[in-house]
N, C-alpha and C positions, 0 to 999 in steps of 0.2 A: 713089050711093056705089059706087065702083069695086071690083071683086073682086080678090082676091089668090090667089096659087098657094101651096099648102102645100109647103114644102120637103121634107116627108117622103113624102107620097102623091102629090104633083104634081096635086092636085085643086084646082080653082079654088074658092075660098071667098069668101064675102061678108064674113066677119069676119077678124080678124087671127090667128086660131088655128083648129086643127082639133080638133073635139071627140073624134073617134075616136083620133086619134094622141095627143092629150093624155091621154085616159083610159088608153090602153095604156102610155104612158110613166109615168104615175103608178102604175099597177099594177106596172110593172117596178121603179120606185123603191121601192115598198113592199116588194117581195120582197127587194130588195137591203138595204133598211134592216132588215128582220126578220132576214135572214141575218147582217148585221153585228152586230146586237144579240145574236144567239145566240153569235157568236164572241167578242164583247166579254164577255158573261157567263161564257163558258168561260174566257177569259183572267183575268177577275176572280177566278173561283173558284180557278183555278190559282195566281194571285198570293196570294190569301188563304191557300191551303194552304202556300205557301212562307213567307209571313210568320209563320204560326203557329210554324214551327220556329225562327225567330230572334227572336221577340218576347221570350221569357224572358231570354236573355242581354242583350238591349238594356235590358230593364227592370232587370236586376241591375246593369249598368254605370251606368245612370242613377242608381240608388239609391246605388251606391258613390261616384259623383261627388258626389252630394248629401251623403252622410255625410262625405266628405273636406272638403267646404266647411264642414260643421258643426264638424268637429274643428278646423279652422284658426280658426274663429271662437271656439271654446271655448278654444284655446290663447292666443289673443290676449287673451281676457277673463281667463284665468288669470294671464298675465303682469302685466296691469294690476292684478288683485286682489293678486298677490304684492307688487308695488311699493307698493301702498296699504297692505298689511299691514306691510311693512318700515317705512314711514313712521309707521304707527300704533305699531309696536313700539318704535322709537327714541323716539317721543314718550312712550310709556308708561314706558320706562326712565328717561328724563329726569324725568318726573313722579315716579316712585318715588324716584329719587335726591334730588330736591328735597324730597319728603315725608320721606325718612329724615333728611336734613340738618336739616330744620325740626324733626323730632321730637327729634333730638339737641340742637339748640339750645334747644328748649323744655325738655327734661329738664335740661340744664346750667343754664339760667336758673332753672328751678324749684329745683334743688338749691342753686344759689348764693343764691337768694332765701331758701330755708329756712335755709341756714347763716348768711346775713347776719342773718336775723330772729332766729335763736337766739343769735347772737353779740351782737346788740344787746340781746336780752332778758336774757341772762346777764351782759352787760358783760364779755365775755371778752377776753383780750389776744391779740395775734398768736401764731402758732405758736412754741413754745419752741425753744431751741437744741438740745435733745436730739432733738426731732422732726426738725429739719432735718438733724442729723447722721445720724439713722437713715435718712432718705430718701436722703441722699447715699451712705451705705454700701450701701444696696440697689441704687442705680444703678451704683455701682462694681463690686459683685459681678456684676451682670448683664453689664456690659461685659467683665469679666474672663472670665466663662464663654463669651461670644461670641468673645473673642480666642482662648481655648484651643481652641474648636471649629474656628475658621479655621486655627489652627496644625496641628491634626490633619489637616484636609483638604489643606493645603499639603504636608506631609511625605509623605502618600500619593501625591499627584500627582508629587512629586519622585522617588519610586521608579520610577514609570512613565516619567518623562522620561529617567532614566539607565539604564533597561532592566535593572534588577537582578532577577535570577531564578536559580533553581537550574539547574545544568548538570552534565553528565557531566565528570569531570576529564579534561583533554586528555592524549593520549598524549605521552610524553616525546619531544622531537625528536631528530634524529640528532646524533651528537657534533660534526659539522661545523657545526651551527647553534646551538651553545650560547653561553653568555656569553663563553667564552674562545676563540672561533673568530676568528682574525685575518682570514680571508677575508671573513666576514660583517661584521666591523667595518669593513673597508676598502670593501666594495661594498654590503653590505646586501641581496644578492640572495636568499640562502637565508632570511634572516629575514623578508623580505617574503612569500615563498611560504609559509613556515611560518605566519605570522600570518593570511594569507588563508585557508589551509586550515583552521586552527583556528577562525577566525571563522565559516566556513561550517558546520563541524561543530557548533559551539555553538548556532548559530541553529536547526539542524535537530534538535538533541537536547534543547533546553530545553522544559519543559512549558508549558501554556497559562497565561495570566494570568487571575485572580490565584491559583488554588490552588497554583501552583508555589512561592509564597513560604513555605508552611508547611514547616518542617524535617521531612524524612522520611529514612528509611534505605533504601538499595538493597541488595538481596541479589544475590550474583553469579549469573551464568547457569549452568545445569547443564552446558552443553557447553564451559565455559571450562577453562583449564589448571588442573590440580589444584594447582599451585604458587601460583596466584593466587586461591585460594578465599577468602582473608580479605577480609571486606567493607571496601571503601574508604569513607572519610568523604565525605559529600555536599559538593560544591564549589559555589560561587556565582560568578556572573559579573556584571560591571558594564560597560555599553556593549559587550556581547557578548564581553568579554574575561575569561577565568577569573582569579580572584584566590584562589589556594589559601591555606588557613589555615596550613599548615606552611611556615615560611620556607625549609626545605631544598628544597622543590619550586620555589621561585623561581629557583634556580640552574639548573634544567633548562629554563627558558623563555628565549626570545630577549630580548636587551637592550631592544629597542623595545617588546616586550610588557610588560615589567616597568615601564618608564617610563610607558607609556600608562595602565596599570591603576592605578598609584599616583597619577598626576595626576588621573584621573577620580575616584578615591576621595577625594582631598583636596578636590576641588571639590565633591563631594557632601556631605561632612561639613561643609564651610564653609557651604554653603547651609542645611544642616540646623540647625546651631547658630545661624545668623542668623535663621531662622524661629522657633526655640524661644527665642532670646535667652539662650543659656547660654554661659558662658565655660569654657574647658577648661584643665586643669593644664599641658599642654604646648602651646606655640604653634608655628606654622609661619611660617617666614621664607623668602623667595625671594631668591636672589642676582641678580646683574645679568645673568644669562643669557649666560655666557661663550661657549658653543658650542651652546646649545639653543634660542635664540630667546626662549622665554617664561621662562627661568630654571629653576633646580633647587631643589627644596624641601629645607629643613633644619628640624629640630625641636629644641627646647630647652625646658628647664623654666623657668617664670616664677619670679620671686622670691617666696619664701614664708617661713613661720616654720620653726622647727627641728623641728616635729612632722611635716612633710611628707616622707615618705621619698623621694618622687620628686624633691624639690627639691635633692637632693645630686648631681644630674647637670646642672649648668648648661651644660656644653659642648655646642655644636651637633652634632647627629648627622645624617648624610646620609640622606635618604629617597629615594635613588636608588641603583641598583646601581653597583658600582665600575667605572670605565672599564677597557677592555681595555689590557693592557700593550703597549708598542711591539712590533710584529712582529719587529723586528730584535733584540730582547732575548733572550738565551739563558735557559733555565730556571734555571741556576745563577748568573745574574748578580746584581748587587747590587739590593736592593729599591728601589722608587720610591714616591713619595707619591701615592696615588690621590685623596685628598680635600683639595686645597688650599682653605682657607676664603677666600672672596672678601672684599673690603673691606666690602661692604654687610652681610655677616653678622657679621664681626668688629667692626664698629662698634656692633652691638647687644649681642652677648654677649661681646665681647672675644676676644683671641687665646688659642687653646687648643692644646695639643700634638696633633700629628697622628700617626696610625698609618701604618705602612709596609706595603707589599704586594708580594709576589713574583708571578711569572707563573703559578704553580701554585695560587694562592689562589682559592677559589670564593666564599666568603662572608666578609666582614669582620665582626668583632664590632660595629663602630659601626653598620653597616647593620641588624644584628639588634637592637641596642639601640634604634634609631629605630623599628623595627617594634613593639617592646615598648611604647615610649612611645605609639605610635598606638593600640595595643590598650588601654592604660590610659585614653586619652582616650575611647574608645568605652565602656569599662566605667563611667567617671564620668558619661558622658552618660545611660546607662541608669539609673544610681543617682540622678541629679538628677530624672528623671521617674518615679521609684518603679516601675520596670520590673525584674522579676527577670532575672538573667542566664541565658542558655540553656545554661550549663554550671555544673557544681558545683565546689566547693572541697574538698580541695586540687587544684590543677591538675596535669595529667600531661603530660609531654613527648611522649607518644604521640598525644595529641589536644589541641593548643594551641587557644586561643580563635579563633573565626572572626569577624572584624570585620563582614563583610557579613551574616552570620546574626544577629548581635546587633542590628545596625541595622534589619534587617527585623522582628525581634521588637518593636522600638520603634515603627516606623512603622505596623505593622498590629496593634498591641495594642488590645484592646477596652476597656482601662481608660480611665476618664474623667479620670485624673490627668495624662495626657499633655497638655502644653501649659499646665498650670496653674502649674507651678513654673518660675521663671526668675530671672535676676539683676536684672531690671528691674521685677519685680512690686512694686506699691505696697503690697499687703496683706502684713502680716508673716508669716502662716503660709505663704504661697507664695513668699516672697522667699528665694532661695538665698544661702548664705554664699559667701565668696570661695573659689575652687577651691584656694587654698593650704592650706586646712584643711577637707576635706570631712567630717571626723569630728564637727564641731559644727555646730549650727544657727545662725541669725542671733541675735546678741546673747547667745551662750552657751546658747541653748535646746538641750535634749537631743533627739536624734533617732536614728534607726537608724544604727549606725556603718557606715562604708564599709570592709568587711572584706577588700578586695582589696589585698594587699601588693605594692608595685611590685618589691621585691627578689625575691619569689617568682615574679612574672610574668616578670621578667628572666631568672631562672634557667631557667624552663621554656622560654622562647623560645630561649635559647642552647643548651639541651640538645636541643631539636628541630632547631635549625639545625646542630648539630654543631660549633659554634665553641668555642674553648678557654676563652672567658670564663666560661661556665656551669660547666665542669668545674673550673676553678681556684677558682671561688666555693665549690663544694661541698667541695673539698679544704681550702681555708682555713677554712671553717666547722667542718669536722671536727677540724682541728688547733687550733681555738680562737683563731685570729688575726683574727676578725671581731667587732666590737663589737655591742652590743645594737641599734644603729641601722644595722647593716651597714657600719659604717666600719672600715677597716683601721687598727688602732692601732699606731703606731710609737713606740718609746721616745724620750723627749725628754731634756733635760739632767738630769744626776743631781741637781743642787741642787733643781730644781723638783720632781723625783720624790720626793726625800726629804721636802720640806716639805709637799707635798700630793699624795696619790695621785690620778691621773686617774680619774674616774668615768664611767659610761656616759651618764648624764643629769645634767648639772650646768648651771651658768650658761653664758652665752655666752662669758665670758672664759676659762673652763676649756676650752671647745670650741675656742677659737682656739689653745690650746697643743697640740691634737691634730692631727697631720699626717695628711692623707688620702693614702695612697699606693696608688692603684688601678692597679697596673702592668699587670694583665691585663684590667681593665675599660676600655671606651672612655670617653673624656672628651667 
């Protein structure tokens, strides 16, 4: 066997390795291995020390992630359980409804069976005619009560639609913007600005809905002028436009304002009577709209019997202020005709004599008479619904009736009688008689008399407006030239007077021999 040379000690060896070198190298390797293990242990201990500081946050984060996963699972399970509960609840509701219906059917069948069995047992006949009439009367009474309730709801909503509320009386406009201003009549500039400013002031001054509808009185402010310390009556507005109760105050308002507020009031009372199904003593008729587009309102008395004092004024009265005289007309010129009756109006009530107007006239008696007719309609409407008037009798020219206040007392009355009485009611106690005779009930039944006399109301309105009709009426009554029914008696032929003296209340033939000469009253 050949020898080999050790590459480490360069000694010839017979084997392929050197025992001494190998043992030394192994010893060296052991030392290195021991040293490396010590360093490794030191690094492991150091790493363990570092890991101990971050182990707790890691555990917390892991636990948080686990809890979030659990919450997601719980939410999903909750949603599924909620859906299942909804399905079960709907099924339970259906089952309960079916059970209730079955119970009702069973009870009805049981009752029918018992009634049928008793009927067969007693050999009873079908329900009598009186029972059927009684049941029909009960159903009719229930329907009538429901209709009255719906009417009360409708008229209260109607007040809110027309924005009727209490307002501070507007300040009188300048002289250049009154009814007799030819500049405003020609261009309408001042009236537009007056109306806009008044509308803004009314909307800011009105009280809140609904306490503002209750009639209250306002005391004057302490810092006001001593000459104006007298308390002014409360004014009411419709569609944010003031409607004063005193007709003399209408002369201080612009022409457009008066026309708009009267048109709104007529539309309101038309809807109110339509809902309540009540006919009024005075009817409104509109002309063909000569220069106003929608027409102008006229009011006249319907045909009635001889007991209706208001029926003595069949002539149409204008419910609109008189138009302005021509600007070229001098103050001392001849009078002109302010109210030409259109053909559409004369076809209904016939031709009537017209009154004349000069350029310095502020309110005509016919316009004041029309306002009195409108007030009488409002009073009759309250009377038909058994609502007391918000004013006392006798009337005073210092405080004439307020139409809006009266209608508000009707619409917001807590009485259950509102809506029960109408001209179309089928039951006799609730059926109103014709407005031609409000002093008697249907078929002559006695009822509370309607104590408002139209002649007295007309006198008060003319006295408040300052027109000559009311003053002449007082003077004629003092002199004894007015009949019992407020007719002006004129002597007729001597032969008829010798044969039969004319009496205040006689037959219709004797009335025809009495001539009505109302020279100062409007026709």
